[in-house]
TORKOL-4160 file (C-alpha; in steps of 0.2 Angstrom, whole numbers, padded with zeros to 4 digits, m for minus):
447
<pt num="1" X="m0042" Y="0433" Z="m0021"/>
<pt num="2" X="m0057" Y="0443" Z="m0015"/>
<pt num="3" X="m0065" Y="0452" Z="m0029"/>
<pt num="4" X="m0078" Y="0465" Z="m0028"/>
<pt num="5" X="m0089" Y="0466" Z="m0044"/>
<pt num="6" X="m0099" Y="0482" Z="m0046"/>
<pt num="7" X="m0115" Y="0479" Z="m0056"/>
<pt num="8" X="m0126" Y="0464" Z="m0058"/>
<pt num="9" X="m0132" Y="0464" Z="m0076"/>
<pt num="10" X="m0127" Y="0450" Z="m0087"/>
<pt num="11" X="m0109" Y="0457" Z="m0088"/>
<pt num="12" X="m0106" Y="0458" Z="m0070"/>
<pt num="13" X="m0115" Y="0442" Z="m0065"/>
<pt num="14" X="m0106" Y="0432" Z="m0078"/>
<pt num="15" X="m0089" Y="0440" Z="m0072"/>
<pt num="16" X="m0094" Y="0434" Z="m0054"/>
<pt num="17" X="m0098" Y="0417" Z="m0060"/>
<pt num="18" X="m0082" Y="0414" Z="m0069"/>
<pt num="19" X="m0072" Y="0421" Z="m0055"/>
<pt num="20" X="m0080" Y="0409" Z="m0043"/>
<pt num="21" X="m0076" Y="0395" Z="m0055"/>
<pt num="22" X="m0058" Y="0399" Z="m0053"/>
<pt num="23" X="m0058" Y="0399" Z="m0034"/>
<pt num="24" X="m0060" Y="0417" Z="m0030"/>
<pt num="25" X="m0070" Y="0425" Z="m0016"/>
<pt num="26" X="m0083" Y="0436" Z="m0024"/>
<pt num="27" X="m0094" Y="0451" Z="m0018"/>
<pt num="28" X="m0107" Y="0456" Z="m0031"/>
<pt num="29" X="m0115" Y="0473" Z="m0029"/>
<pt num="30" X="m0130" Y="0481" Z="m0037"/>
<pt num="31" X="m0141" Y="0496" Z="m0032"/>
<pt num="32" X="m0157" Y="0486" Z="m0038"/>
<pt num="33" X="m0165" Y="0473" Z="m0027"/>
<pt num="34" X="m0161" Y="0459" Z="m0039"/>
<pt num="35" X="m0149" Y="0456" Z="m0054"/>
<pt num="36" X="m0153" Y="0461" Z="m0072"/>
<pt num="37" X="m0166" Y="0475" Z="m0067"/>
<pt num="38" X="m0158" Y="0489" Z="m0078"/>
<pt num="39" X="m0150" Y="0487" Z="m0095"/>
<pt num="40" X="m0152" Y="0468" Z="m0095"/>
<pt num="41" X="m0170" Y="0468" Z="m0090"/>
<pt num="42" X="m0180" Y="0468" Z="m0106"/>
<pt num="43" X="m0168" Y="0468" Z="m0121"/>
<pt num="44" X="m0171" Y="0461" Z="m0138"/>
<pt num="45" X="m0167" Y="0443" Z="m0132"/>
<pt num="46" X="m0155" Y="0439" Z="m0146"/>
<pt num="47" X="m0139" Y="0430" Z="m0145"/>
<pt num="48" X="m0134" Y="0437" Z="m0162"/>
<pt num="49" X="m0116" Y="0432" Z="m0167"/>
<pt num="50" X="m0120" Y="0435" Z="m0185"/>
<pt num="51" X="m0125" Y="0453" Z="m0182"/>
<pt num="52" X="m0109" Y="0458" Z="m0172"/>
<pt num="53" X="m0107" Y="0474" Z="m0183"/>
<pt num="54" X="m0102" Y="0491" Z="m0176"/>
<pt num="55" X="m0113" Y="0506" Z="m0178"/>
<pt num="56" X="m0099" Y="0516" Z="m0186"/>
<pt num="57" X="m0098" Y="0513" Z="m0205"/>
<pt num="58" X="m0096" Y="0523" Z="m0220"/>
<pt num="59" X="m0114" Y="0527" Z="m0222"/>
<pt num="60" X="m0118" Y="0531" Z="m0203"/>
<pt num="61" X="m0114" Y="0550" Z="m0203"/>
<pt num="62" X="m0126" Y="0554" Z="m0217"/>
<pt num="63" X="m0139" Y="0543" Z="m0211"/>
<pt num="64" X="m0138" Y="0550" Z="m0193"/>
<pt num="65" X="m0140" Y="0568" Z="m0200"/>
<pt num="66" X="m0155" Y="0562" Z="m0211"/>
<pt num="67" X="m0163" Y="0554" Z="m0196"/>
<pt num="68" X="m0161" Y="0569" Z="m0184"/>
<pt num="69" X="m0178" Y="0576" Z="m0185"/>
<pt num="70" X="m0187" Y="0559" Z="m0186"/>
<pt num="71" X="m0194" Y="0554" Z="m0169"/>
<pt num="72" X="m0195" Y="0536" Z="m0175"/>
<pt num="73" X="m0178" Y="0535" Z="m0183"/>
<pt num="74" X="m0167" Y="0519" Z="m0179"/>
<pt num="75" X="m0153" Y="0530" Z="m0173"/>
<pt num="76" X="m0158" Y="0547" Z="m0166"/>
<pt num="77" X="m0145" Y="0559" Z="m0161"/>
<pt num="78" X="m0151" Y="0573" Z="m0150"/>
<pt num="79" X="m0138" Y="0586" Z="m0148"/>
<pt num="80" X="m0135" Y="0592" Z="m0130"/>
<pt num="81" X="m0123" Y="0604" Z="m0121"/>
<pt num="82" X="m0113" Y="0589" Z="m0115"/>
<pt num="83" X="m0095" Y="0588" Z="m0118"/>
<pt num="84" X="m0095" Y="0569" Z="m0116"/>
<pt num="85" X="m0108" Y="0567" Z="m0130"/>
<pt num="86" X="m0098" Y="0578" Z="m0142"/>
<pt num="87" X="m0081" Y="0569" Z="m0138"/>
<pt num="88" X="m0089" Y="0552" Z="m0140"/>
<pt num="89" X="m0097" Y="0558" Z="m0157"/>
<pt num="90" X="m0080" Y="0564" Z="m0164"/>
<pt num="91" X="m0072" Y="0548" Z="m0159"/>
<pt num="92" X="m0087" Y="0539" Z="m0167"/>
<pt num="93" X="m0085" Y="0548" Z="m0183"/>
<pt num="94" X="m0066" Y="0543" Z="m0183"/>
<pt num="95" X="m0072" Y="0525" Z="m0185"/>
<pt num="96" X="m0084" Y="0528" Z="m0199"/>
<pt num="97" X="m0072" Y="0521" Z="m0213"/>
<pt num="98" X="m0070" Y="0504" Z="m0221"/>
<pt num="99" X="m0053" Y="0500" Z="m0213"/>
<pt num="100" X="m0060" Y="0504" Z="m0195"/>
<pt num="101" X="m0076" Y="0494" Z="m0199"/>
<pt num="102" X="m0067" Y="0479" Z="m0204"/>
<pt num="103" X="m0055" Y="0479" Z="m0189"/>
<pt num="104" X="m0070" Y="0482" Z="m0177"/>
<pt num="105" X="m0080" Y="0468" Z="m0185"/>
<pt num="106" X="m0066" Y="0456" Z="m0183"/>
<pt num="107" X="m0065" Y="0459" Z="m0164"/>
<pt num="108" X="m0084" Y="0459" Z="m0162"/>
<pt num="109" X="m0087" Y="0443" Z="m0171"/>
<pt num="110" X="m0072" Y="0435" Z="m0162"/>
<pt num="111" X="m0079" Y="0440" Z="m0145"/>
<pt num="112" X="m0097" Y="0434" Z="m0151"/>
<pt num="113" X="m0091" Y="0417" Z="m0155"/>
<pt num="114" X="m0081" Y="0415" Z="m0139"/>
<pt num="115" X="m0096" Y="0421" Z="m0129"/>
<pt num="116" X="m0108" Y="0410" Z="m0138"/>
<pt num="117" X="m0098" Y="0394" Z="m0135"/>
<pt num="118" X="m0096" Y="0400" Z="m0116"/>
<pt num="119" X="m0114" Y="0402" Z="m0114"/>
<pt num="120" X="m0118" Y="0385" Z="m0121"/>
<pt num="121" X="m0105" Y="0378" Z="m0109"/>
<pt num="122" X="m0113" Y="0387" Z="m0094"/>
<pt num="123" X="m0131" Y="0381" Z="m0099"/>
<pt num="124" X="m0124" Y="0363" Z="m0100"/>
<pt num="125" X="m0116" Y="0365" Z="m0083"/>
<pt num="126" X="m0130" Y="0374" Z="m0074"/>
<pt num="127" X="m0146" Y="0368" Z="m0082"/>
<pt num="128" X="m0153" Y="0386" Z="m0082"/>
<pt num="129" X="m0170" Y="0388" Z="m0091"/>
<pt num="130" X="m0173" Y="0405" Z="m0099"/>
<pt num="131" X="m0185" Y="0404" Z="m0113"/>
<pt num="132" X="m0171" Y="0398" Z="m0124"/>
<pt num="133" X="m0174" Y="0394" Z="m0142"/>
<pt num="134" X="m0160" Y="0388" Z="m0154"/>
<pt num="135" X="m0170" Y="0391" Z="m0170"/>
<pt num="136" X="m0158" Y="0404" Z="m0177"/>
<pt num="137" X="m0161" Y="0422" Z="m0182"/>
<pt num="138" X="m0168" Y="0428" Z="m0199"/>
<pt num="139" X="m0166" Y="0445" Z="m0206"/>
<pt num="140" X="m0181" Y="0451" Z="m0215"/>
<pt num="141" X="m0180" Y="0464" Z="m0230"/>
<pt num="142" X="m0195" Y="0473" Z="m0237"/>
<pt num="143" X="m0184" Y="0484" Z="m0248"/>
<pt num="144" X="m0177" Y="0477" Z="m0264"/>
<pt num="145" X="m0162" Y="0488" Z="m0264"/>
<pt num="146" X="m0157" Y="0484" Z="m0246"/>
<pt num="147" X="m0160" Y="0465" Z="m0249"/>
<pt num="148" X="m0147" Y="0467" Z="m0264"/>
<pt num="149" X="m0134" Y="0474" Z="m0252"/>
<pt num="150" X="m0138" Y="0460" Z="m0239"/>
<pt num="151" X="m0126" Y="0448" Z="m0249"/>
<pt num="152" X="m0111" Y="0459" Z="m0244"/>
<pt num="153" X="m0116" Y="0459" Z="m0226"/>
<pt num="154" X="m0118" Y="0440" Z="m0227"/>
<pt num="155" X="m0101" Y="0438" Z="m0236"/>
<pt num="156" X="m0093" Y="0449" Z="m0222"/>
<pt num="157" X="m0099" Y="0437" Z="m0209"/>
<pt num="158" X="m0094" Y="0421" Z="m0218"/>
<pt num="159" X="m0076" Y="0428" Z="m0220"/>
<pt num="160" X="m0076" Y="0428" Z="m0201"/>
<pt num="161" X="m0083" Y="0411" Z="m0199"/>
<pt num="162" X="m0101" Y="0414" Z="m0196"/>
<pt num="163" X="m0113" Y="0405" Z="m0208"/>
<pt num="164" X="m0126" Y="0419" Z="m0212"/>
<pt num="165" X="m0133" Y="0415" Z="m0229"/>
<pt num="166" X="m0144" Y="0424" Z="m0241"/>
<pt num="167" X="m0162" Y="0416" Z="m0243"/>
<pt num="168" X="m0176" Y="0420" Z="m0255"/>
<pt num="169" X="m0193" Y="0425" Z="m0250"/>
<pt num="170" X="m0199" Y="0408" Z="m0253"/>
<pt num="171" X="m0186" Y="0400" Z="m0242"/>
<pt num="172" X="m0188" Y="0413" Z="m0229"/>
<pt num="173" X="m0207" Y="0409" Z="m0228"/>
<pt num="174" X="m0202" Y="0391" Z="m0225"/>
<pt num="175" X="m0190" Y="0396" Z="m0211"/>
<pt num="176" X="m0204" Y="0407" Z="m0203"/>
<pt num="177" X="m0221" Y="0403" Z="m0209"/>
<pt num="178" X="m0228" Y="0417" Z="m0198"/>
<pt num="179" X="m0222" Y="0430" Z="m0211"/>
<pt num="180" X="m0234" Y="0423" Z="m0224"/>
<pt num="181" X="m0247" Y="0437" Z="m0221"/>
<pt num="182" X="m0235" Y="0450" Z="m0227"/>
<pt num="183" X="m0227" Y="0439" Z="m0240"/>
<pt num="184" X="m0230" Y="0451" Z="m0255"/>
<pt num="185" X="m0220" Y="0464" Z="m0246"/>
<pt num="186" X="m0205" Y="0454" Z="m0243"/>
<pt num="187" X="m0190" Y="0455" Z="m0254"/>
<pt num="188" X="m0180" Y="0441" Z="m0246"/>
<pt num="189" X="m0169" Y="0439" Z="m0231"/>
<pt num="190" X="m0153" Y="0431" Z="m0223"/>
<pt num="191" X="m0153" Y="0417" Z="m0210"/>
<pt num="192" X="m0141" Y="0411" Z="m0197"/>
<pt num="193" X="m0146" Y="0394" Z="m0190"/>
<pt num="194" X="m0133" Y="0394" Z="m0176"/>
<pt num="195" X="m0139" Y="0410" Z="m0168"/>
<pt num="196" X="m0152" Y="0409" Z="m0154"/>
<pt num="197" X="m0163" Y="0419" Z="m0142"/>
<pt num="198" X="m0169" Y="0419" Z="m0124"/>
<pt num="199" X="m0173" Y="0430" Z="m0109"/>
<pt num="200" X="m0157" Y="0438" Z="m0103"/>
<pt num="201" X="m0166" Y="0443" Z="m0086"/>
<pt num="202" X="m0171" Y="0426" Z="m0082"/>
<pt num="203" X="m0154" Y="0419" Z="m0086"/>
<pt num="204" X="m0145" Y="0432" Z="m0076"/>
<pt num="205" X="m0156" Y="0431" Z="m0061"/>
<pt num="206" X="m0154" Y="0412" Z="m0061"/>
<pt num="207" X="m0135" Y="0414" Z="m0062"/>
<pt num="208" X="m0134" Y="0426" Z="m0048"/>
<pt num="209" X="m0143" Y="0413" Z="m0037"/>
<pt num="210" X="m0131" Y="0400" Z="m0042"/>
<pt num="211" X="m0117" Y="0412" Z="m0038"/>
<pt num="212" X="m0124" Y="0414" Z="m0020"/>
<pt num="213" X="m0125" Y="0395" Z="m0019"/>
<pt num="214" X="m0106" Y="0394" Z="m0023"/>
<pt num="215" X="m0103" Y="0406" Z="m0009"/>
<pt num="216" X="m0104" Y="0424" Z="m0017"/>
<pt num="217" X="m0110" Y="0438" Z="m0006"/>
<pt num="218" X="m0124" Y="0447" Z="m0015"/>
<pt num="219" X="m0126" Y="0465" Z="m0010"/>
<pt num="220" X="m0142" Y="0470" Z="m0019"/>
<pt num="221" X="m0150" Y="0486" Z="m0014"/>
<pt num="222" X="m0133" Y="0494" Z="m0012"/>
<pt num="223" X="m0128" Y="0510" Z="m0021"/>
<pt num="224" X="m0110" Y="0513" Z="m0025"/>
<pt num="225" X="m0105" Y="0530" Z="m0017"/>
<pt num="226" X="m0087" Y="0531" Z="m0021"/>
<pt num="227" X="m0070" Y="0522" Z="m0025"/>
<pt num="228" X="m0057" Y="0525" Z="m0011"/>
<pt num="229" X="m0040" Y="0528" Z="m0020"/>
<pt num="230" X="m0023" Y="0530" Z="m0011"/>
<pt num="231" X="m0005" Y="0526" Z="m0017"/>
<pt num="232" X="m0010" Y="0523" Z="m0035"/>
<pt num="233" X="m0022" Y="0509" Z="m0030"/>
<pt num="234" X="m0040" Y="0506" Z="m0026"/>
<pt num="235" X="m0042" Y="0503" Z="m0008"/>
<pt num="236" X="m0060" Y="0500" Z="m0006"/>
<pt num="237" X="m0078" Y="0504" Z="m0012"/>
<pt num="238" X="m0090" Y="0514" Z="m0001"/>
<pt num="239" X="m0108" Y="0508" Z="m0003"/>
<pt num="240" X="m0124" Y="0513" Z="0005"/>
<pt num="241" X="m0139" Y="0502" Z="0008"/>
<pt num="242" X="m0155" Y="0509" Z="0001"/>
<pt num="243" X="m0166" Y="0501" Z="0014"/>
<pt num="244" X="m0159" Y="0510" Z="0029"/>
<pt num="245" X="m0145" Y="0522" Z="0023"/>
<pt num="246" X="m0131" Y="0513" Z="0031"/>
<pt num="247" X="m0114" Y="0514" Z="0023"/>
<pt num="248" X="m0100" Y="0502" Z="0023"/>
<pt num="249" X="m0083" Y="0500" Z="0014"/>
<pt num="250" X="m0080" Y="0484" Z="0005"/>
<pt num="251" X="m0062" Y="0479" Z="0004"/>
<pt num="252" X="m0054" Y="0467" Z="m0009"/>
<pt num="253" X="m0039" Y="0462" Z="m0019"/>
<pt num="254" X="m0047" Y="0467" Z="m0035"/>
<pt num="255" X="m0062" Y="0478" Z="m0040"/>
<pt num="256" X="m0072" Y="0476" Z="m0056"/>
<pt num="257" X="m0082" Y="0490" Z="m0063"/>
<pt num="258" X="m0097" Y="0483" Z="m0073"/>
<pt num="259" X="m0109" Y="0497" Z="m0071"/>
<pt num="260" X="m0115" Y="0499" Z="m0090"/>
<pt num="261" X="m0117" Y="0517" Z="m0095"/>
<pt num="262" X="m0114" Y="0522" Z="m0077"/>
<pt num="263" X="m0096" Y="0516" Z="m0078"/>
<pt num="264" X="m0092" Y="0533" Z="m0085"/>
<pt num="265" X="m0097" Y="0544" Z="m0071"/>
<pt num="266" X="m0091" Y="0532" Z="m0058"/>
<pt num="267" X="m0073" Y="0532" Z="m0065"/>
<pt num="268" X="m0073" Y="0550" Z="m0068"/>
<pt num="269" X="m0074" Y="0553" Z="m0050"/>
<pt num="270" X="m0056" Y="0546" Z="m0049"/>
<pt num="271" X="m0049" Y="0554" Z="m0064"/>
<pt num="272" X="m0052" Y="0540" Z="m0077"/>
<pt num="273" X="m0061" Y="0544" Z="m0093"/>
<pt num="274" X="m0068" Y="0530" Z="m0103"/>
<pt num="275" X="m0077" Y="0532" Z="m0120"/>
<pt num="276" X="m0093" Y="0525" Z="m0115"/>
<pt num="277" X="m0109" Y="0534" Z="m0119"/>
<pt num="278" X="m0127" Y="0529" Z="m0116"/>
<pt num="279" X="m0138" Y="0524" Z="m0131"/>
<pt num="280" X="m0156" Y="0523" Z="m0125"/>
<pt num="281" X="m0165" Y="0508" Z="m0132"/>
<pt num="282" X="m0183" Y="0504" Z="m0131"/>
<pt num="283" X="m0194" Y="0488" Z="m0130"/>
<pt num="284" X="m0211" Y="0482" Z="m0129"/>
<pt num="285" X="m0216" Y="0465" Z="m0122"/>
<pt num="286" X="m0234" Y="0460" Z="m0128"/>
<pt num="287" X="m0245" Y="0446" Z="m0123"/>
<pt num="288" X="m0249" Y="0434" Z="m0137"/>
<pt num="289" X="m0267" Y="0434" Z="m0143"/>
<pt num="290" X="m0264" Y="0421" Z="m0157"/>
<pt num="291" X="m0250" Y="0410" Z="m0152"/>
<pt num="292" X="m0252" Y="0398" Z="m0167"/>
<pt num="293" X="m0248" Y="0413" Z="m0179"/>
<pt num="294" X="m0234" Y="0420" Z="m0169"/>
<pt num="295" X="m0216" Y="0418" Z="m0175"/>
<pt num="296" X="m0205" Y="0405" Z="m0168"/>
<pt num="297" X="m0188" Y="0411" Z="m0176"/>
<pt num="298" X="m0181" Y="0427" Z="m0169"/>
<pt num="299" X="m0182" Y="0441" Z="m0182"/>
<pt num="300" X="m0173" Y="0456" Z="m0187"/>
<pt num="301" X="m0184" Y="0468" Z="m0197"/>
<pt num="302" X="m0172" Y="0478" Z="m0208"/>
<pt num="303" X="m0186" Y="0491" Z="m0212"/>
<pt num="304" X="m0187" Y="0498" Z="m0194"/>
<pt num="305" X="m0170" Y="0490" Z="m0188"/>
<pt num="306" X="m0179" Y="0481" Z="m0174"/>
<pt num="307" X="m0179" Y="0464" Z="m0167"/>
<pt num="308" X="m0194" Y="0453" Z="m0163"/>
<pt num="309" X="m0192" Y="0437" Z="m0152"/>
<pt num="310" X="m0205" Y="0425" Z="m0145"/>
<pt num="311" X="m0203" Y="0422" Z="m0126"/>
<pt num="312" X="m0216" Y="0409" Z="m0121"/>
<pt num="313" X="m0233" Y="0417" Z="m0121"/>
<pt num="314" X="m0225" Y="0434" Z="m0125"/>
<pt num="315" X="m0218" Y="0444" Z="m0140"/>
<pt num="316" X="m0203" Y="0455" Z="m0137"/>
<pt num="317" X="m0200" Y="0469" Z="m0149"/>
<pt num="318" X="m0185" Y="0480" Z="m0147"/>
<pt num="319" X="m0174" Y="0492" Z="m0155"/>
<pt num="320" X="m0169" Y="0510" Z="m0159"/>
<pt num="321" X="m0155" Y="0520" Z="m0152"/>
<pt num="322" X="m0157" Y="0537" Z="m0145"/>
<pt num="323" X="m0141" Y="0547" Z="m0140"/>
<pt num="324" X="m0148" Y="0559" Z="m0127"/>
<pt num="325" X="m0138" Y="0556" Z="m0111"/>
<pt num="326" X="m0145" Y="0547" Z="m0096"/>
<pt num="327" X="m0163" Y="0551" Z="m0099"/>
<pt num="328" X="m0174" Y="0536" Z="m0095"/>
<pt num="329" X="m0191" Y="0544" Z="m0096"/>
<pt num="330" X="m0205" Y="0535" Z="m0106"/>
<pt num="331" X="m0217" Y="0549" Z="m0106"/>
<pt num="332" X="m0209" Y="0562" Z="m0118"/>
<pt num="333" X="m0215" Y="0565" Z="m0135"/>
<pt num="334" X="m0200" Y="0556" Z="m0143"/>
<pt num="335" X="m0202" Y="0541" Z="m0131"/>
<pt num="336" X="m0220" Y="0539" Z="m0135"/>
<pt num="337" X="m0217" Y="0540" Z="m0154"/>
<pt num="338" X="m0203" Y="0527" Z="m0153"/>
<pt num="339" X="m0214" Y="0515" Z="m0142"/>
<pt num="340" X="m0229" Y="0517" Z="m0154"/>
<pt num="341" X="m0218" Y="0513" Z="m0168"/>
<pt num="342" X="m0214" Y="0496" Z="m0160"/>
<pt num="343" X="m0232" Y="0492" Z="m0158"/>
<pt num="344" X="m0237" Y="0498" Z="m0176"/>
<pt num="345" X="m0223" Y="0487" Z="m0184"/>
<pt num="346" X="m0229" Y="0472" Z="m0174"/>
<pt num="347" X="m0246" Y="0475" Z="m0181"/>
<pt num="348" X="m0240" Y="0477" Z="m0198"/>
<pt num="349" X="m0230" Y="0461" Z="m0199"/>
<pt num="350" X="m0241" Y="0450" Z="m0188"/>
<pt num="351" X="m0259" Y="0458" Z="m0188"/>
<pt num="352" X="m0269" Y="0452" Z="m0173"/>
<pt num="353" X="m0255" Y="0441" Z="m0166"/>
<pt num="354" X="m0250" Y="0451" Z="m0151"/>
<pt num="355" X="m0260" Y="0463" Z="m0139"/>
<pt num="356" X="m0255" Y="0480" Z="m0146"/>
<pt num="357" X="m0269" Y="0489" Z="m0138"/>
<pt num="358" X="m0266" Y="0504" Z="m0127"/>
<pt num="359" X="m0272" Y="0504" Z="m0109"/>
<pt num="360" X="m0287" Y="0515" Z="m0114"/>
<pt num="361" X="m0292" Y="0501" Z="m0126"/>
<pt num="362" X="m0290" Y="0488" Z="m0113"/>
<pt num="363" X="m0273" Y="0482" Z="m0118"/>
<pt num="364" X="m0257" Y="0481" Z="m0107"/>
<pt num="365" X="m0241" Y="0484" Z="m0117"/>
<pt num="366" X="m0226" Y="0483" Z="m0106"/>
<pt num="367" X="m0214" Y="0497" Z="m0112"/>
<pt num="368" X="m0197" Y="0498" Z="m0106"/>
<pt num="369" X="m0181" Y="0508" Z="m0110"/>
<pt num="370" X="m0163" Y="0505" Z="m0105"/>
<pt num="371" X="m0146" Y="0513" Z="m0108"/>
<pt num="372" X="m0135" Y="0503" Z="m0119"/>
<pt num="373" X="m0117" Y="0508" Z="m0114"/>
<pt num="374" X="m0108" Y="0511" Z="m0131"/>
<pt num="375" X="m0090" Y="0514" Z="m0136"/>
<pt num="376" X="m0087" Y="0523" Z="m0152"/>
<pt num="377" X="m0080" Y="0506" Z="m0160"/>
<pt num="378" X="m0094" Y="0496" Z="m0151"/>
<pt num="379" X="m0079" Y="0485" Z="m0144"/>
<pt num="380" X="m0082" Y="0483" Z="m0125"/>
<pt num="381" X="m0068" Y="0488" Z="m0113"/>
<pt num="382" X="m0062" Y="0473" Z="m0105"/>
<pt num="383" X="m0046" Y="0473" Z="m0095"/>
<pt num="384" X="m0035" Y="0482" Z="m0082"/>
<pt num="385" X="m0037" Y="0501" Z="m0079"/>
<pt num="386" X="m0023" Y="0513" Z="m0074"/>
<pt num="387" X="m0025" Y="0510" Z="m0056"/>
<pt num="388" X="m0019" Y="0495" Z="m0046"/>
<pt num="389" X="m0032" Y="0482" Z="m0042"/>
<pt num="390" X="m0045" Y="0491" Z="m0054"/>
<pt num="391" X="m0053" Y="0482" Z="m0069"/>
<pt num="392" X="m0067" Y="0486" Z="m0081"/>
<pt num="393" X="m0080" Y="0476" Z="m0090"/>
<pt num="394" X="m0092" Y="0488" Z="m0099"/>
<pt num="395" X="m0096" Y="0496" Z="m0116"/>
<pt num="396" X="m0105" Y="0482" Z="m0124"/>
<pt num="397" X="m0118" Y="0493" Z="m0133"/>
<pt num="398" X="m0132" Y="0483" Z="m0140"/>
<pt num="399" X="m0123" Y="0466" Z="m0139"/>
<pt num="400" X="m0122" Y="0464" Z="m0120"/>
<pt num="401" X="m0133" Y="0448" Z="m0120"/>
<pt num="402" X="m0123" Y="0442" Z="m0135"/>
<pt num="403" X="m0106" Y="0445" Z="m0127"/>
<pt num="404" X="m0110" Y="0444" Z="m0109"/>
<pt num="405" X="m0105" Y="0426" Z="m0105"/>
<pt num="406" X="m0088" Y="0427" Z="m0114"/>
<pt num="407" X="m0084" Y="0445" Z="m0107"/>
<pt num="408" X="m0086" Y="0438" Z="m0090"/>
<pt num="409" X="m0076" Y="0423" Z="m0093"/>
<pt num="410" X="m0062" Y="0433" Z="m0102"/>
<pt num="411" X="m0060" Y="0446" Z="m0088"/>
<pt num="412" X="m0060" Y="0432" Z="m0075"/>
<pt num="413" X="m0046" Y="0424" Z="m0084"/>
<pt num="414" X="m0036" Y="0440" Z="m0085"/>
<pt num="415" X="m0038" Y="0443" Z="m0067"/>
<pt num="416" X="m0033" Y="0425" Z="m0063"/>
<pt num="417" X="m0017" Y="0428" Z="m0074"/>
<pt num="418" X="m0023" Y="0418" Z="m0089"/>
<pt num="419" X="m0024" Y="0424" Z="m0107"/>
<pt num="420" X="m0041" Y="0421" Z="m0115"/>
<pt num="421" X="m0041" Y="0411" Z="m0131"/>
<pt num="422" X="m0048" Y="0425" Z="m0140"/>
<pt num="423" X="m0042" Y="0437" Z="m0154"/>
<pt num="424" X="m0046" Y="0453" Z="m0146"/>
<pt num="425" X="m0036" Y="0467" Z="m0139"/>
<pt num="426" X="m0039" Y="0470" Z="m0120"/>
<pt num="427" X="m0038" Y="0486" Z="m0111"/>
<pt num="428" X="m0021" Y="0488" Z="m0102"/>
<pt num="429" X="m0015" Y="0470" Z="m0105"/>
<pt num="430" X="0001" Y="0468" Z="m0115"/>
<pt num="431" X="0009" Y="0480" Z="m0127"/>
<pt num="432" X="m0004" Y="0477" Z="m0141"/>
<pt num="433" X="m0018" Y="0485" Z="m0130"/>
<pt num="434" X="m0025" Y="0501" Z="m0138"/>
<pt num="435" X="m0025" Y="0517" Z="m0128"/>
<pt num="436" X="m0044" Y="0517" Z="m0124"/>
<pt num="437" X="m0044" Y="0526" Z="m0107"/>
<pt num="438" X="m0037" Y="0542" Z="m0102"/>
<pt num="439" X="m0022" Y="0541" Z="m0090"/>
<pt num="440" X="m0026" Y="0545" Z="m0072"/>
<pt num="441" X="m0020" Y="0562" Z="m0066"/>
<pt num="442" X="m0008" Y="0562" Z="m0051"/>
<pt num="443" X="m0020" Y="0572" Z="m0041"/>
<pt num="444" X="m0034" Y="0559" Z="m0044"/>
<pt num="445" X="m0023" Y="0545" Z="m0037"/>
<pt num="446" X="m0023" Y="0554" Z="m0020"/>
<pt num="447" X="m0041" Y="0552" Z="m0017"/>
């Protein structure tokens, strides 16, 4: 088959790769000049199967209300006159109970394990180099009460086959000696040696080049203008070249929408509503000033809910979620406060290790923000949409890098008529698939 994949982040590019592996002809489209220049560009870098937990839990509503007026809060909800935001929020609240949490964790961990195994296989086959480190992920607790509750989270993961174990402060310091400067503030931690980290952008761009070598057509610098629909099926995709404004219609036997948060407005134009809403996440990439004192193990800081990963001569610190629509500005008061929080926390945990100076002080912190495409359950939408030839691979929230390789493989298998070896409910596949998308209206199918 000829398959047109819309979106060249880790999700779309992985989908393209696995389709090529199964003998399909692939066209990979993205509005940027290269792959992974939006949400996959500067994320937290973690492959964190042990932290495949949904945002929605019993405590989430109260925490979200408490954090509403804190510009540096881990989860900041900024109410807007936006029907999509309120609809998503109501669905999210419906998941904030123990039964839904357990159900959602099971599927997220299953996809995480499947994806991690797939990533390892892809790396072995391709030899892609992307600042990979297989030293595990450690979760650091500076609050004694939070550390006491960590045992429950670790036990939850163990029930799903992930060896996340509770460690004392002394053991945590042996795992990551760079934390010794703040040892007196650490209550303890958890550690998963099987997790890893690496640069998602480097991996995705290298994979895109390999897709081209395998015969894929890469249409970078092309905006998706519209999906052409007739007789209950997608008939083509109209794209426009950013360089000269020329338009073209791409034809295929199947079409995959993997446009992250922008999946929602694109599908809305043909009458399909999906429960994906953007969560604005921030990161800072900082040059190391004292590499010998920098952490080697990827860390999760429970106090600020941020991730810290070393990528060669750089330190990546990322985190926070802001529910405020499609706002990508870094110059607002809220954005500046969240970026400054990242720098302050790095300096608190690893004083003098990274260059946290402002440009006015002679430093050059590389700030970035991206829109994490989140569903209310945090379970991504992978499968068939209610129009012939149309498929979706989107809604991965903060776990796009963790779930990317497996999501691409699973959808390629489904398109090829195979059933993934994965205990997950796919969209529109079989009677067990949940009703995640709104039905297409009769008028919408007419284009």
